[in-house]
Every structure is written in C-alpha cells, then in structure tokens.
N, C-alpha and C positions, 0 to 999 in steps of 0.2 A: 504493500499500500503505499503510495506516495502522497503527501499532503503538502500543498502549496497554499501560503497565506497571500491575501491581497490587502492594499491598504484601502482607505475610504473611497479613492478614485477608481477602484478595481484594478490596480496596476499591481502585478505580481511581485512580491518581495524577492529580491535576489539571495541566492544562497543555495547551498546543496543540501539536500535532505539526507543527513546521516543518522536520522532518528530523533532529532531534537524537536523539528516541527511535529512529526507524527505523535511524540510523547506530549507535546503542549497540546495537540488537538484533542487526544483522548482525555488528558486531565481536565480540559474545558468541558469536553463531553460529560465526563462524570460528575463534575460540579453542576452542571445544568440537570443532569438527569436525576440528582438527588432530590430536586425540588418538584418533581412531577407528582400529580395528584395520586399516583398508584402507590406511593410510599408515605408513611406516617411514622412519626416518633421523633426523638431527640437525634441530634447529630451523633453518628456513630452507632446508633441504636435504632435504625429505621426498619420497619416492617412493611411487608405488602399489605395492601388494603383493597378492598372491593370499591371499584369506580365504574358505574354503568357506562358513562361516556367513553372511558378508557376502553372498556371491553369492545364498545362498538367500533371505536377508531384503531383497534388492535394494538394498543400502546404496550401493553404487557409482552407481546411479541417482539416489538421494536425495540423495547428496553433490553430484553434478553439479547437480542442480536447485538446491540451497542455495547453491553458488557462483554459478551464473547469476542467481539472484535477487538476491544481494548486489551483484553487479556492475551489474546493470540498475537497481537502485533506489538507487544511489549509495553503497552500502557498501563496505567494503574487499574486495579481491580475496584469492585464497588465497596470501597472502605466505609461509606456511609451506612451499609446494612448492619443489622444487628448479627452479632457473632452467633447467637442461637439460631437465627434463620440460616445463616451460612452453613453452618454445621448440619442442620436438618436437610437444607437442599443437597448437601454433599453425601447424604445417606444415613446420617445418625437416626435411630429409629424413635428417639424421644425429643420432645421440645421442652427446654428447661427455663423458660420466661416466666415472669411474675405479672400479677394483675397491674402493678405499679408501671408497667411499660405501655399500657393502654392510655393513649392521650385523649379519647373522647371521654370526658368527664362523667357523662350519663352512663355510658356503658361501663366504664371503671367503677362506679359507685354500685351499679347492679351486681357486677361480679364480686366486689369486695363484700356485699351483703350476703351474697349466696355461699361464699366462702366462710363467713362468719357463722352461718347457719349450719353449713357442714361441720364445722368445728364443734359447735354445740351438740349436734346429733352423735357425733363420734364420742362425747363425753358421757353420753348416757348408755 
C-alpha cells in the first residue's frame, strides 16, 4: 500500500514513502475510527455497541477492514478497544468486564440493581 498526502491545494507532498506516511495515515485512521458511534466507553476501554444506522451503512464491516488493513500494513492496532473485548475476539471463552464499564447511565443502574438483587438472593 502506498500513501501520498496532499496539501490544501491538492498538490502532492514530495517525499518517498518508506513507511512513514503509511503509518501516519493508519494512525490518523485509528484516531478517527475510535470516535465512530459503533464504539462506546472511555479511552482505552471502548466496546462495540449496537447502532441501527451503522448496521444499515455497513460501518461494522468497514471498521473491521480498516483495523485489519492497519495491522497488516504495519500501522497501529485499535488501542482504543477494551482489553477484555480484544481478548474475547481473539478466542478467550469468557468476558471479564464489570457493570461499571457501561457508559449508558440507565442501563448501568438497571444492571447494578440486578447484581445487587442476585447477591441478596445468594445470601439466602
């Protein structure tokens, strides 16, 4: 893959691509990708979330292709993803996240209440 940058006047920047422009491109791509609405959570701990518009526009597939291209061509990986999610996608059979990782306040409160009730149930 060869990446060429242009200036504001669409003039190609001079220089030979020895990997620097390609890595810069993929670094910028990963920075942009982390803010897509298919991810939620704090920096370095983002998870995939359902987004109907993103499903219709095939954004999950595009995000996967972007991540794969970056990794294959020596760019950065998706360091914005949760380590738990990465391990799960890599084949670990269990998922070890906590309710506190949920950023939607309403869903987090419901899950916390269910966990509290489950703990009470186990004490009986």
